[in-house]
C-alpha positions in Angstrom: -4.0 8.0 13.9 -4.4 5.9 10.7 -2.0 3.1 11.6 -1.1 1.6 14.9 2.5 1.7 16.1 2.9 -2.1 15.3 1.5 -1.5 11.8 3.9 1.4 11.2 6.9 -0.7 12.2 5.8 -3.5 10.0 5.3 -1.2 7.0 8.7 0.3 7.5 10.2 -3.2 7.4 8.5 -4.1 4.1 9.5 -2.0 1.1 7.4 -4.0 -1.4 3.7 -4.8 -1.7 0.9 -5.3 -4.2 -1.3 -2.6 -5.4 -4.7 -3.5 -6.9 -6.4 -0.9 -9.2 -9.4 -1.2 -11.4 -8.6 -1.3 -15.1 -10.6 0.3 -18.0 -13.2 -2.5 -18.1 -13.5 -2.6 -14.3 -11.4 -5.7 -14.0 -8.8 -5.7 -11.1 -5.2 -5.3 -11.9 -2.5 -6.2 -9.3 1.1 -5.1 -9.5 4.1 -5.5 -7.3 5.2 -2.0 -6.2 7.6 -0.2 -3.8 5.9 1.7 -1.0 6.7 3.8 2.0 4.7 5.8 4.6 3.4 9.1 3.2 2.3 12.2 5.0 -0.7 12.3 7.4 -1.4 8.5 7.6 -1.1 7.8 3.9 1.0 5.3 1.9 3.0 6.4 -1.1 3.5 3.9 -4.0 6.8 4.7 -5.7 8.2 3.5 -9.0 10.6 4.1 -11.9 8.0 5.6 -14.3 4.8 5.9 -12.3 3.2 8.6 -14.3 3.6 6.5 -17.5 2.1 3.4 -16.0 -1.3 1.6 -16.4 -1.8 1.7 -12.6 -1.4 5.5 -12.7 -4.0 5.8 -15.4 -6.3 3.4 -13.6 -6.2 5.5 -10.4 -6.9 8.7 -12.4 -10.0 6.9 -13.8 -11.2 5.1 -10.7 -9.4 6.0 -7.4 -10.6 2.9 -5.5 -7.6 0.7 -4.6 -6.4 -2.1 -2.3 -2.8 -2.5 -1.1 -1.5 -5.7 0.4 1.8 -6.3 2.1 2.5 -9.7 3.8 5.3 -12.1 4.5 6.1 -15.4 6.1 7.7 -14.7 9.5 8.3 -18.4 10.2 7.7 -21.8 8.6 8.0 -23.6 11.9 5.8 -22.7 13.5 3.8 -21.4 10.5 3.5 -17.7 11.1 2.1 -15.3 8.5 1.6 -11.5 9.0 0.4 -8.7 6.8 -1.8 -5.7 6.1 -4.6 -5.2 3.6 -5.4 -1.5 3.1 -8.5 -0.4 1.2 -9.1 3.1 0.3 -8.8 5.7 -2.5 -5.7 7.0 -4.2 -4.6 10.1 -5.9 -1.7 10.7 -8.4 0.8 13.2 -7.3 3.5 14.4 -9.7 6.9 15.2 -8.1 5.8 14.4 -4.5 8.9 12.4 -3.6 12.6 12.9 -4.0 13.6 11.2 -7.3 16.3 9.0 -5.8 17.6 5.6 -6.7 16.1 5.9 -10.2 12.6 6.5 -9.0 10.5 9.0 -10.8 9.4 11.0 -7.8 5.8 10.7 -8.9 3.7 8.8 -6.3 0.3 7.1 -6.1 -0.9 8.3 -2.6 -3.2 5.9 -0.8 -5.7 7.3 1.7 -6.8 4.3 3.8 -10.5 3.8 4.6 -10.3 0.2 6.0 -7.3 -1.7 7.4 -7.1 -5.4 8.0 -4.1 -6.8 9.8 -2.9 -10.3 10.8 0.1 -11.4 12.8 1.1 -7.8 13.4 -0.1 -7.1 17.0 1.2 -8.9 20.1 -1.6 -11.4 20.1 -1.1 -12.1 16.4 -4.8 -12.1 15.7 -6.7 -10.7 12.8 -8.1 -7.2 13.2 -10.2 -5.0 11.0 -11.2 -1.4 11.4 -12.5 1.6 9.4 -10.5 4.8 9.5 -11.5 8.4 8.7 
């Protein structure tokens, strides 16, 4: 399994995150994006005009990506939680139902390394490679 049950529940509760792709010069480009769990342990980045976006073209040129979702669970006591997912992505036309104004085209992330903090019961940082 790619994600733990705690990570799945966290991802389901967080509809927004940041996708970092590599631009034409190799410089990182980060964008706030909508996301949901995709098939077979993947993440699907959704959007209004994904196939016309710079992030789409970036993925087609260099599929290496990082996706981060995090939040502040509490200010007192200070409690942060989140996931950093590194992997490769593919562009998929018409992979998702075009609902709510979304295009239906997705950037599908295949995780290779997952870092999490504040997600598991102990709240500690974990890092692991996935197939």
